[in-house]
SEBAKE-701820 format. One line per field, with one value per residue (C-alpha): x, y, z; chain. Coordinates in steps of 0.25 Angstrom, whole numbers, plus 5000, padded with zeros to 4 digits. Each point is the difference from the previous one (the first is absolute). Layout:
px <- X,... $
py <- Y,... $
pz <- Z,... $
chain <- A,... $
***
This chain:
px <- 4991,4993,5009,4992,5000,4993,4985,4996,5002,4985,4997,5014,5005,5004,5009,5008,5000,5008,5008,5002,5007,5008,5006,5002,5006,5009,5006,5003,5009,4990,4998,4987,4993,4985,4991,4990,4989,4986,4993,5003,4995,5000,5010,5013,5007,4994,5005,5015,4998,4994,5014,5010,4992,5002,5014,5007,5015,5000,5006,4989,5004,4988,4997,4988,4997,4996,4992,5008,5014,4997,5010,5012,5009,5005,4991,4992,5011,5011,4989,4999,5014,5004,5001,5011,5008,5012,5002,5002,5014,5001,4993,5007,5007,4991,4988,5005,5002,4986,4994,5007,4998,4986,4997,5007,5012,5011,5000,5005,4995,4984,4999,4991,4988,5002,5014,4991,4992,5011,5005,4987,4998,5015,4998,4986,5008,5011,4989,4993,5013,4998,4985,4988,4996,4986,4999,4985,4995,4989,4994,5009,4994,5005,5013,5009,5004,5013,4998,4988,5008,5011,4993,4992,5014,5004,4986,5002,5014,4998,5002,5010,4999,4992,4994,4985,4993,4984,4997,4986,4995,4986,4992,4996,5011,5012,4994,5013,5008,5007,4993,5004,5003,4993,4989,4989,4987,4994,4984,4989,4996,4989,4985,5002,5014,4997,4988,5007,5011,4991,4993,5013,4999,4986,4995,4987,4991,4999,4988,5002,4994,5008,5013,4998,4998,5012,5010,4994,5004,5014,5003,5007,5010,5007,5002,4987,4993,5009,5002,4985,4994,5010,4994,4986,4990,4990,4989,5009,5005,4984,4997,5011,5007,4990,5011,4996,5001,5012,5007,4994,5008,5012,5011,5002,5014,4994,4991,5008,5008,4988,4997,5013,4999,4986,5008,5009,4991,4997,5015,5004,5007,5015,4997,4997,5012,5008,4995,5002,5016,4999,4993,5010,5012,5001,5012,4992,5010,4993,5012,5000,4984,5001,5010,4992,4987,5008,5005,4985,4996,4992,4999,5001,4987,5000,4989,4987,5005,5006,4987,4992,5009,5008,5013,5010,5013,5011,5016,4993,4987,4991,4986,4990,5000,5005,4988,4999,5011,4993,4989,5007,5009,4987,4992,5010,4999,5011,5006,5000,5008,5010,5000,5004,5010,5007,5001,5006,5010,5004,5000,5008,5016,5005,5013,4994,4989,5001,4990,4989,5002,5000,4988,4992,5003,4996,4986,5000,5000,4988,5008,5014,5012,5014,5005,4992,5001,5016,4997,4993,5011,5010,4991,4998,5016,5002,4988,5009,5011,4992,4995,4985,4998,4985,5001,5011,4988,4989,5010,5004,4985,4996,5011,4998,4986,5005,5010,4997,5010,4997,5013,5004,4985,5003,5013,4994,4988,5008,5010,4986,4996,5015,4997,4987,5004,5012,4989,4992,4989,4998,4987,5005,5012,4992,4992,5014,5005,4989,5000,5014,4998,4992,5012,5013,5010,5015,5003,5006,4990,4989,5010,4998,4985,5001,5007,4991,4987,5008,5003,4984,4995,5012,4995,4985,5001,5014,4997,5009,4993,5008,5014,4997,4997,5013,5007,4996,5002,5015,5001,4995,5011,5012,4995,5003,5012,4996,5007,4986,4999,5008,4991,4988,5004,5005,4985,4993,5008,4995,4986,5001,5008,4989,4987,5003,5005,5014,4997,4989,4998,5000,5009,5014,5007,4993,5005,5014,5002,4994,5009,5013,4996,4997,5013,4996,5011,5006,4992,5010,5000,5011,4992,4987,5005,5009,4986,4991,5011,4999,4986,4998,5012,4991,4988,5005,5012,5002,5003,5015,5001,4991,5006,5014,4993,4992,5011,5008,4990,5001,5014,4993,4986,5006,5010,4996,5001,4987,5002,4986,4987,4994,5011,4997,4986,5003,5008,4988,4992,5009,5003,4988,5004,5015,4997,4988,5012,5010,4990,4993,5011,5013,4995,5009,4997,5012,4996,4986,5006,5010,4987,4990,5009,5003,4986,4996,5012,4997,4986,5002,5011,4989,4987,4995,4989,4994,5013,5004,4988,5003,5015,4997,4992,5010,5011,4991,5001,5014,4998,4989,5011,5011,4990,4999,4984,5001,5006,4992,4989,5004,5003,4986,4995,5005,4997,4986,5000,5005,4988,4989,5008,5003,4985,5007,4995,5009,5009,4994,5013,5010,4989,4994,5014,5003,4988,5001,5015,4995,4989,4988,4990,4988,5008,5002,4988,4988,5011,5005,4986,4996,5015,4997,4985,5006,5012,4991,4991,5011,5009,5011,5008,5012,4989,4996,5015,5002,4987,5004,5014,4995,4989,5011,5009,4990,4994,5013,5002,4988,5002,4987,5009,4988,4993,5016,5000,4989,5003,5013,4997,4993,5014,5006,4990,4999,5007,5004,5016,5000,4997,5002,5013,4996,4988,5007,5007,4988,4993,5010,5000,4986,4999,5011,4992,4987,5007,4999,5014,4998,4995,5012,5009,4994,5001,5013,5005,4995,5006,5014,4997,4996,5013,5010,5005,4997,5014,4995,5000,4986,4997,5010,4995,4984,5005,5006,4991,4989,5009,5002,4985,5001,5013,5004,5011,5013,4996,4990,5008,5010,4990,4993,5013,5003,4988,5002,5014,4996,4987,5009,5009,4990,4994,4987,4996,4986,5003,5012,4993,4989,5011,5005,4984,5000,5014,4996,4985,5009,5011,4988,4994,5013,5001,5012,4993,5012,5003,4987,4997,5012,4995,4984,5005,5009,4987,4990,5009,5002,4987,4995,5009,4994,4987,4996,4989,4995,5014,5004,4991,5001,5015,4994,4992,5010,5011,4988,5000,5015,4997,5006,4995,4996,4999,4987,5001,5004,4989,5005,4999,4989,5011,5004,5004,4991,5004,5002,5007,5009,5006,5000,5007,5010,5003,5002,5010,5008,5001,4990,4993,4987,4998,5008,4991,4987,5005,5003,4986,4992,4996,5005,5011,4988,4995,5014,5002,4986,5003,5013,4995,4991,5012,5007,4989,4999,5015,5002,5011,5000,5010,5003,5014,4993,4993,5010,5001,4985,4997,5011,4992,4986,5003,4997,5011,4993,5013,5008,5002,4998,5016,5002,4994,5004,5009,5015 $
py <- 4836,4990,4987,4992,5009,5012,5000,5006,5015,5003,5015,5004,5004,5014,4995,4988,5012,5010,4987,4995,5014,5000,4988,5004,5013,4990,4992,5013,5005,5009,5000,5000,5001,4996,4999,4991,5004,4994,4993,4985,4990,5010,4993,5008,4987,4994,5012,4998,4984,5006,5010,4988,4990,5010,5005,4993,5002,5007,4995,5001,5000,5002,5001,5002,5006,4990,5009,4991,5003,5016,5001,4991,5011,4997,4987,5003,5007,4989,4991,5008,5002,4985,4998,5010,5000,4993,5013,5007,4999,5009,5011,5012,4998,5008,4994,4987,5000,5007,4989,4989,5006,5003,4985,4994,4994,5006,5011,5013,5013,5004,5003,5012,4996,5010,4992,4989,5004,5006,4985,4995,5009,4995,4987,4999,5011,4988,4990,5008,5001,4985,5001,5009,4999,5000,5001,4995,5004,4995,5004,5012,5006,4986,5003,5004,5014,5001,4991,5008,5014,4993,4996,5014,5005,4992,5002,5015,5001,4990,5008,4993,4986,4988,4997,5002,4998,4996,5001,4995,5008,4997,5010,5006,4993,5007,5013,5007,4991,5003,5013,5008,4989,4997,4992,4990,5000,4989,4999,4990,4993,5009,4991,4993,4996,4995,4993,4993,4996,4995,4992,4990,4997,4996,4987,5002,5011,5012,5009,5014,5006,4991,5003,5015,4998,4993,5008,5014,4994,4997,5013,4993,4993,4989,4992,5001,4999,4985,4997,5003,4991,4989,4986,5007,4997,5010,4996,5002,5014,5003,4996,4997,5014,5008,5009,5007,5015,5000,4991,5010,5011,4994,5003,4988,4997,4997,4992,4992,4996,4998,4990,4992,5001,4992,4990,4997,4995,4987,4997,4989,5005,4994,5008,5013,4999,4998,5011,5009,4997,5005,5012,5003,4997,5009,4991,4991,4990,4985,4995,5010,4997,4984,5004,5009,4990,4988,5008,5002,4986,5003,4992,5007,4999,5011,4993,5005,5015,4998,4995,5013,5009,5005,4996,4993,4990,4997,5005,5011,5005,5009,5005,5003,5016,5007,5001,4986,5002,5010,4992,4988,5008,5011,4989,4990,5001,5008,4989,4991,5012,4999,4986,5001,5011,4992,4988,5008,5006,4986,4997,5011,4999,5009,5003,5001,5009,5005,5012,4992,4990,5010,5008,4987,4997,5014,4998,4987,5005,5009,5004,5007,4989,5006,4989,5003,5015,4999,4992,5012,5011,4992,4999,5014,5004,4991,5008,5013,4993,4999,5013,4997,5011,4997,4986,5002,5009,4990,4989,5009,5003,4985,4997,5012,4995,4985,5005,4996,5008,5015,5006,4991,5004,5015,4999,4991,5010,5013,4992,4995,5017,5005,4989,5005,5013,4998,4992,5012,4996,5010,4997,4985,5005,5009,4988,4992,5013,5000,4985,5001,5013,4991,4989,5004,5005,5003,5015,4997,4995,5011,5010,4993,5001,5014,5001,4991,5008,5013,4995,4995,5014,5008,4990,5001,5016,5005,5007,5008,4993,4988,5008,4998,4988,4996,5008,4993,4987,5005,5003,4986,4995,5008,4997,4984,5006,4994,5005,5001,5014,5009,4993,5005,5013,5002,4995,5009,5012,4995,4999,5013,5006,4993,5003,5009,5014,5002,5008,4997,4988,4990,5006,4995,5011,4993,4985,5005,5005,4989,4990,5007,4999,4985,4993,4991,4990,4999,4995,4991,5010,5010,5007,5001,5005,5012,5003,4999,5010,5009,5001,5002,5010,5008,4999,5001,5012,5008,5001,5002,4989,4990,5001,4997,4986,4998,4999,4991,4990,5001,4992,4988,5000,5001,4987,4993,4984,4995,4983,4996,5002,5006,5010,5004,5003,5007,5009,5002,5003,5013,5004,5010,5005,5004,5005,5010,5005,5001,5007,5009,5003,4998,5005,4988,4996,4991,4993,4999,4993,4990,4995,5000,4993,4990,4998,4996,4991,4992,5000,4993,4990,4995,5002,5008,5008,5006,5008,5002,5008,5011,4999,5002,5013,5006,4997,5006,5013,5000,5002,5009,5009,4996,5005,4984,5001,4988,4992,5005,4996,4985,4999,5005,4991,4987,5004,5001,4988,4991,5008,4994,4985,5000,5007,5012,5014,5009,5008,5015,5010,4997,5001,5013,5006,4995,5007,5013,5003,4996,5010,4990,5006,4989,4987,5009,5007,4988,4993,5012,5003,4986,4999,5013,4995,4987,5006,5009,4988,4992,5010,4994,5013,4996,5000,5014,5005,4991,5007,5014,4996,4995,5010,5011,4994,4999,5013,5008,4993,5003,5016,5000,5005,5005,4985,4995,5009,4994,4986,5002,5006,4986,4994,5007,5001,4985,4995,4988,4993,5003,5009,5013,5004,4997,5007,5013,5001,5000,5011,5009,5000,5002,5010,5010,4999,5003,5012,4992,5004,4999,4986,4998,5004,4991,4989,5002,5003,4983,4996,5006,4993,4988,4999,5005,4986,4992,5000,4998,5008,4999,5006,5011,5003,5001,5010,5007,5001,5005,5010,5006,5001,5010,5007,5010,5004,4994,4992,4992,5000,4992,4991,4995,4997,4993,4991,4996,4996,4991,4995,4996,4993,4992,4996,5006,5003,5004,5011,5004,5003,5007,5009,5004,5003,5010,5004,5004,5006,5011,5002,5004,5009,5005,5003,4991,4993,4995,4993,4996,4992,4992,4996,4999,4992,4990,4998,5001,4987,4993,4999,4997,4990,4993,5003,5010,5007,5011,5005,4999,5008,5010,5000,5002,5013,5005,4998,5007,5011,5002,4999,4987,4991,4987,4985,4994,4989,4987,4988,4985,4992,4989,4990,5005,4988,4996,5000,4985,4999,5011,4993,4986,5006,5008,4987,4992,5012,4997,4986,4993,4986,4999,4990,5011,5011,4991,4997,5016,5003,4989,4995,4989,5000,4998,5013,5008,4993,5006,5013,5001,4996,5012,5010,4995,5004,5014,5002,4996,4990,4984,4996,5003,5003,5014,5003,5009,5008,5002,5002,5012,5006,4998,5004,5014,5009,5004,5006,5000,5014,5006,5000,5008,5012,4997,5012,4997 $
pz <- 5013,4994,4998,4988,4986,5000,4994,4988,5001,4998,4999,5003,4986,5003,5012,4990,4991,5010,5003,4987,4995,5012,4996,4986,5006,5009,4988,4993,5012,5005,5017,5004,5015,5001,5015,4999,5010,5004,5011,5004,4989,4990,4991,5003,5001,4988,4992,5005,4996,4986,4999,5004,4991,4989,5003,4988,4997,5016,5012,5010,5016,5010,5015,5008,5014,5011,5012,5009,4994,5002,5010,4993,4995,4985,5000,4987,4992,5004,4993,4988,4996,5004,4984,4998,5013,4992,4995,5014,5001,4986,5005,5006,5014,5009,4992,5002,5014,5003,4993,5007,5014,4997,4995,5012,4990,5009,5012,5001,5001,4999,4986,4995,4994,4988,4998,4999,4992,4991,5000,4994,4990,4995,5003,4991,4989,4998,4999,4988,4993,4997,4998,5004,5016,5004,5016,5004,5015,5005,5015,4999,5012,5008,4997,5010,5002,4995,4988,4994,5005,4992,4987,4999,5000,4989,4993,5002,4992,4989,4988,4990,5003,4994,5013,5003,5014,5003,5013,5005,5011,5009,5004,5008,5008,4991,4997,5005,4993,4987,4999,4986,4992,4987,5004,4995,5008,5000,5003,4999,4986,4994,5000,4987,5002,5015,4995,4989,5012,5008,4989,4999,5015,5001,4998,4991,4994,5010,5001,4996,5011,5009,4992,5001,5014,5002,4992,5005,5016,4995,4995,4988,5008,4993,5012,5007,4986,5001,5013,5004,4989,5001,5003,4999,4989,4994,5009,5013,4996,4999,5013,5008,5000,5009,5009,5011,5002,5007,4989,4989,5008,4999,4989,4988,5006,5013,4995,4992,5012,5008,4989,5000,5015,4999,4992,5011,5012,4991,4998,5009,5011,4997,4986,5007,5009,4988,4993,5012,5001,4983,5005,5012,4991,4987,4994,4994,5003,5000,5009,5011,5000,5001,5011,5009,4997,5005,5013,5002,4996,4988,4990,4986,4992,4991,4990,5005,5000,4986,4996,5007,4991,5010,4999,4992,5005,4993,5003,5005,5006,4993,5004,4990,5003,5012,5004,5003,5010,5007,5002,5006,5010,5003,5003,5009,5016,5006,5008,4986,4993,5012,5000,4985,5001,5010,4992,4988,5009,5004,4985,4995,5000,5011,4993,4985,5004,5013,4999,4994,5011,5012,4993,5000,5014,5005,4994,5007,5012,5008,5014,5003,4995,5002,4991,4988,5003,5000,4985,4995,5006,4992,4988,5000,5001,4987,4994,5004,4993,4987,5000,5004,5010,4999,5003,5012,5005,5000,5006,5011,5001,5004,5006,5010,5003,5002,5010,5016,5006,5000,4999,4987,4995,5000,4995,4987,4999,4998,4990,4993,5001,4994,4990,4995,5001,4990,4993,4997,5010,5011,5005,5002,5006,5009,5005,5003,5006,5011,5003,5003,5008,5009,5002,5008,4993,5002,4999,4987,4994,5007,4991,4987,5004,5003,4986,4992,5005,4996,4986,4997,5004,4991,4988,5001,5003,4999,5013,5007,5012,4996,5004,5016,5000,4993,5009,5012,4994,4997,5014,5004,4990,5008,5012,4996,4994,4987,4988,4993,5009,4991,4986,5008,5003,4985,4996,5010,4994,4987,5002,5005,4988,4990,5008,5011,5004,5006,5012,5011,5009,4988,4991,4993,5010,5014,4992,4998,5014,5006,4992,5005,5015,4998,5002,4990,4996,4986,4989,4994,4986,5001,4989,5007,5013,4993,4993,5013,5007,4988,4997,5017,4998,4989,5008,5014,4999,4988,4986,5003,5009,4992,4987,5003,5007,4989,4989,5009,4999,4983,4998,5009,4993,4986,5003,5013,4996,5001,5001,5002,4994,5012,5001,4987,5003,5013,4992,4989,5011,5006,4985,5000,5013,4996,4986,5006,5009,4990,4989,5008,5011,4995,4985,4996,4985,5000,5013,4993,4989,5008,5008,4991,4989,5011,5004,4988,4998,5012,4998,4986,5006,5011,4991,5009,4993,5011,5003,4985,4997,5010,4996,4987,5003,5008,4990,4988,5009,4998,4984,5002,5007,4990,4988,4996,4997,4993,5008,5012,4994,4996,5014,5004,4989,5006,5013,4997,4992,5013,5008,4991,4999,5016,5002,5009,4997,4992,5005,4995,5005,4988,4991,5004,5003,4985,4995,5008,4994,4984,5003,4998,5009,4996,5005,5012,5004,5005,5008,5006,5005,5004,5008,5007,5004,5006,5005,5008,5004,5005,5005,4990,5001,4992,4987,5003,4998,4989,4992,5005,4993,4988,4999,5002,4989,4990,5001,5000,4988,4994,5005,5010,5010,5009,4999,5003,5012,5007,4996,5005,5012,5005,4997,5009,5011,5001,5014,4992,4998,4986,4989,5007,4995,4987,5000,5005,4988,4993,5010,4998,4986,4999,5011,4993,4987,5008,5005,5015,5003,5018,4995,4994,5008,5011,4993,4995,5014,5003,4987,5004,5014,4993,4991,5008,5005,4987,4994,4985,4988,4997,5014,4998,4986,5003,5013,4990,4991,5010,5006,4986,4997,5012,4997,4989,4992,5001,5012,4992,4988,5009,5007,4988,4994,5014,4998,4985,5005,5011,4993,4988,5010,5007,4987,5005,4984,5003,5009,4992,4989,5010,5003,4987,4997,5013,4997,4986,5005,5009,4989,4990,5010,5005,4984,4997,4988,4994,5012,5004,4987,5001,5015,4994,4988,5009,5009,4988,4993,5013,5004,4985,5000,5016,4994,5012,4991,5009,5005,4983,4995,5013,4994,4986,5004,5007,4986,4992,5009,4998,4984,5000,4990,5006,4990,5001,5013,4996,5001,5001,4988,4998,5002,5015,5008,5012,5015,4998,4988,5004,5011,4994,4988,5011,5007,4987,4995,5014,4993,5011,4993,5000,5011,5008,4995,5004,5014,5002,4995,5005,4986,4991,4991,4988,5004,4999,4987,4995,5005,4993,4988,5002,5005,4987,4990,5007,5001,4985,5004,4999,5013,5012,4997,4996,5011,5007,4987,4998,5015,5001,4986,5009,5013,5006,5004,5014,5005,4988,4999,5015,5002,4987,5008,5014,5004,5004 $
chain <- A,A,A,A,A,A,A,A,A,A,A,A,A,A,A,A,A,A,A,A,A,A,A,A,A,A,A,A,A,A,A,A,A,A,A,A,A,A,A,A,A,A,A,A,A,A,A,A,A,A,A,A,A,A,A,A,A,A,A,A,A,A,A,A,A,A,A,A,A,A,A,A,A,A,A,A,A,A,A,A,A,A,A,A,A,A,A,A,A,A,A,A,A,A,A,A,A,A,A,A,A,A,A,A,A,A,A,A,A,A,A,A,A,A,A,A,A,A,A,A,A,A,A,A,A,A,A,A,A,A,A,A,A,A,A,A,A,A,A,A,A,A,A,A,A,A,A,A,A,A,A,A,A,A,A,A,A,A,A,A,A,A,A,A,A,A,A,A,A,A,A,A,A,A,A,A,A,A,A,A,A,A,A,A,A,A,A,A,A,A,A,A,A,A,A,A,A,A,A,A,A,A,A,A,A,A,A,A,A,A,A,A,A,A,A,A,A,A,A,A,A,A,A,A,A,A,A,A,A,A,A,A,A,A,A,A,A,A,A,A,A,A,A,A,A,A,A,A,A,A,A,A,A,A,A,A,A,A,A,A,A,A,A,A,A,A,A,A,A,A,A,A,A,A,A,A,A,A,A,A,A,A,A,A,A,A,A,A,A,A,A,A,A,A,A,A,A,A,A,A,A,A,A,A,A,A,A,A,A,A,A,A,A,A,A,A,A,A,A,A,A,A,A,A,A,A,A,A,A,A,A,A,A,A,A,A,A,A,A,A,A,A,A,A,A,A,A,A,A,A,A,A,A,A,A,A,A,A,A,A,A,A,A,A,A,A,A,A,A,A,A,A,A,A,A,A,A,A,A,A,A,A,A,A,A,A,A,A,A,A,A,A,A,A,A,A,A,A,A,A,A,A,A,A,A,A,A,A,A,A,A,A,A,A,A,A,A,A,A,A,A,A,A,A,A,A,A,A,A,A,A,A,A,A,A,A,A,A,A,A,A,A,A,A,A,A,A,A,A,A,A,A,A,A,A,A,A,A,A,A,A,A,A,A,A,A,A,A,A,A,A,A,A,A,A,A,A,A,A,A,A,A,A,A,A,A,A,A,A,A,A,A,A,A,A,A,A,A,A,A,A,A,A,A,A,A,A,A,A,A,A,A,A,A,A,A,A,A,A,A,A,A,A,A,A,A,A,A,A,A,A,A,A,A,A,A,A,A,A,A,A,A,A,A,A,A,A,A,A,A,A,A,A,A,A,A,A,A,A,A,A,A,A,A,A,A,A,A,A,A,A,A,A,A,A,A,A,A,A,A,A,A,A,A,A,A,A,A,A,A,A,A,A,A,A,A,A,A,A,A,A,A,A,A,A,A,A,A,A,A,A,A,A,A,A,A,A,A,A,A,A,A,A,A,A,A,A,A,A,A,A,A,A,A,A,A,A,A,A,A,A,A,A,A,A,A,A,A,A,A,A,A,A,A,A,A,A,A,A,A,A,A,A,A,A,A,A,A,A,A,A,A,A,A,A,A,A,A,A,A,A,A,A,A,A,A,A,A,A,A,A,A,A,A,A,A,A,A,A,A,A,A,A,A,A,A,A,A,A,A,A,A,A,A,A,A,A,A,A,A,A,A,A,A,A,A,A,A,A,A,A,A,A,A,A,A,A,A,A,A,A,A,A,A,A,A,A,A,A,A,A,A,A,A,A,A,A,A,A,A,A,A,A,A,A,A,A,A,A,A,A,A,A,A,A,A,A,A,A,A,A,A,A,A,A,A,A,A,A,A,A,A,A,A,A,A,A,A,A,A,A,A,A,A,A,A,A,A,A,A,A,A,A,A,A,A,A,A,A,A,A,A,A,A,A,A,A,A,A,A,A,A,A,A,A,A,A,A,A,A,A,A,A,A,A,A,A,A,A,A,A,A,A,A,A,A,A,A,A,A,A,A,A,A,A,A,A,A,A,A,A,A,A,A,A,A,A,A,A,A,A,A,A,A,A,A,A,A,A,A,A,A,A,A,A,A,A,A,A,A,A,A,A,A,A,A,A,A,A,A,A,A,A,A,A,A,A,A,A,A,A,A,A,A,A,A,A,A,A,A,A,A,A,A,A,A $
***
């Protein structure tokens, strides 16, 4: 970043116009984001200065990345938020606490980075109430990772705040940063502008031939044009720049850096060392620099460096350009760098800045040093407490390198590997795990290492090869009497549930048997232990034994007190296994609702967006089955938005299940094809089961029974933990419609066995209906009525409506037209209200065959609320304030208000008080009439 007034922006009319428009929009209260990209020296920092200079009537806050600061968590973010910290106490409690811990203002549970992001968003939104806020971030590629992730989160969620953010990113170093945000790509100046800029820097008239050659060599890079011509007259440019062939092959930025380096050679030794101290310490604190210089017995003499245009000294120290810093540091002898870092460590206050002192001390040694390694380990612990897991990993890695004792080195390398895995760096985690493996480890650490290797393998490929490694780790934990044993057995079963098979040596059943024979001590969580026992009984025994054992875990899972963030995270990690068991084996919609709702609430409470995404997907499934497709769509939409904000892959299961029930073949077709190919390639059996069930629902709804039969069969035959029972229901219906009664009877036998121990109306209902499809006369009639009663009682509206449809179809074919019309009319109304279009059309055709006149299908008005508007309106109708709603949904109060204004317009109201009544009219009645036809 240039320290003096920016040069005339020759040739940058387009870029300046873009920034001028951004500032105009900002003053009108419109949020804007722009990422300025380009090579070093191309003028990104100058454009930021231009924006700052033009930002009248705007509050400007800024930060920049330093390569040396990349391992200090929240360093850049703290600098950016400093002007607004007086407002921290006004933030909602969880946000306030997260930000205070992240910035080291207090101690507490490590904050989730997305909760910190929401706090920063709220802080900027509050500041923008007085004046619009312009955030400038230079050298964003060098921000510490968690600061960059937080600012990206904020940038992606600006919607109604008077906040603009401009990032400057150097390419190619920053190509992977801030991808997908609006860009302003800055290239070299055109020939005319480059010549004009050159002539402002050269003394004397420059021959056109020389000028053209020089401009061509610099590729229009403004910094190169200015720096290579600095202090040279026309004659020197004509005859003094004859670079050799190797120099011509280097990039312009490397040639600029080399030019800066050449200026260093002529500087006095004390000045050069003073520059090296400044390059090694990015704070720019002149007093710290002079203390370090005194420690090295250097008399500070900055005048020659200032005369050479390399640096400016004042209360703070600033290099002319980041390439100057790089040149100074890279050209120094390693011994000189170590001496400078040692002096900086001595000059840094251990009470005020222990982490920076520890880092300098680590750079000052070239051999093992336990005292330094211990300081780094302590700094890593502080980074973890602030939520800087990436910084924790780097600090631990360096600590391991400097540890003399093999036992301690292995322990620290293992901790570094675990931190790298948590920071989504599996390659670095593998490197550190390999280093740990070469060291002597305790039995407990050996078990941790085995579990980590399995987790890395599963994260990379979701392979069932991870299960044996997890089982081995669990056995080692059990041998060491560690409470981690049961947790790891549950993790092994989970790996096989989602990626592997039930049977076979690496299957879920083998994992369950191993867990029961391990003698592992209690985990410390009664809910987790009961869940492991229940799931193991399901897999190792039979459904009659496993069902009751699983149900015993429900109450503790629903109500267990979670007193720490770590306990909450462990609960959230176990929730998917519990939900899969209660959905696919207990057929318990109430448990599904209870556990998924708690998962959503807990994930919101601690700001764990990674856990919130799947929790929302599970919760959406409840609403699909209760017939509230609009609420399901809203939850899926929120989950997809979280995936986009966090960079995680979206969960497509719920999207496809909803598309299947809606009869939307277009949405499902492409994904199902890709999913089947992926499942076959990777052996992800649960995916095969899911696609079989989804296609079964879709094709049965479309009355394409022969295709439904083949699709559902693949779901029935897969050897996975989930979707087998649901696929059996689809297979039985398709088989009876295709006349394949032997197949239907075989599947019915399996379904009866599957649901016998499930104490739920859902299980009894779908079993009774499936039996009715193969029965006649009074027996069939009684079974259909029983199915409607059970499914209605359990709120499984989609299946209740479907049973009305099947019963009506059977009644019509049995020549009971009047009664058939009642059930077909009920099915049509329920499906039509839900938006289950294919099943509604199937019911309509059946009604027409009875001679019934069927009204045209209703359509949504153009003013229908979006999923997010519906959610915000519902929360506001419950009496929640805008800040509370914003905290719940990870958006700012301004965004909440913006959405509510749109809601009021669409619903034709003008206040919160009118919301409950307006939403009651707007809300679909998915299950409204189900009980009206329920037999008594």
